[in-house]
C-alpha positions, 0 to 999 in steps of 0.5 A: 789261301788259308784253311781258316779263310776258306772255312769262313768264306764257305760259312758266309756263302752258305748263309747267304745262299742257304746252302750247306757249308760242308758242300762248298769247296775252293773250286766251287763256281760262284755263278753255278751256286747263284752268287750274283753281284747282290749275293757277293755284297751280302757275302762280304757283310756276312763274312765280316760279321762272322769273322768279328764274332770269331775274334779275328776280324777281316775286311774284304778286298772289293776287287774280289767281289767283282773278279772272283770266279770260285769260292777260293778266289773270295777266300784269297781276298780276306784281309785281317784287320790291321794287316797291310791293306786292311783297316785299322 
């Protein structure tokens, strides 16, 4: 996982859960933070909006929303738009 992806994932999760992004780490457990299935879908929308605003659009691998256990799992499944597996 890149530092940029982890930072982006943390910023988006902080928006959705009303937390401080600086308090989130790659090993932060999603369930303990309150990131239920609805929050994860919201996170995907927010992360894509933030990334587009940063000028580096990404898509979210849908399996990550279902299977992620910690924040780093979400960050690992951000795919740059235009990359293999991403949207064009």
